[in-house]
C-alpha angles and dihedrals in degrees: 000000000000124000090250093055093049091046090052091049091053088047093052092050105037114011097097093051094040095048087059093050091051136212102292097052093040088050089055089052088051092049090049088055092050088055089051089054092046089052093047090047093051096047112082090203094062110114124229090248092054088051092049089050092053092048089052092049090053091049092047093052092043085056092049091052089048093048095050089047095047095243122145104213097199089053090046091054093058088092087074098034095051094044098251092134112095122192124335130305 
């Protein structure tokens, strides 16, 4: 599945509800998911499946944020795929 397809899947399922919530509150959900991933990565008892679930949650919430802000993530990533990034940030 391409990023664009996943982003559209998330839009189809959640965009209407997420748009009503708005960017600030949606961003807080995204940050909460990042915290859950941080906890999972720090805990040696976390299974691979649990880590994968947390990564998937972050990607889904990132797509939600992009959707409600009219950002095409795949297009935005072209700066990396076309070699437009110079050096390290």
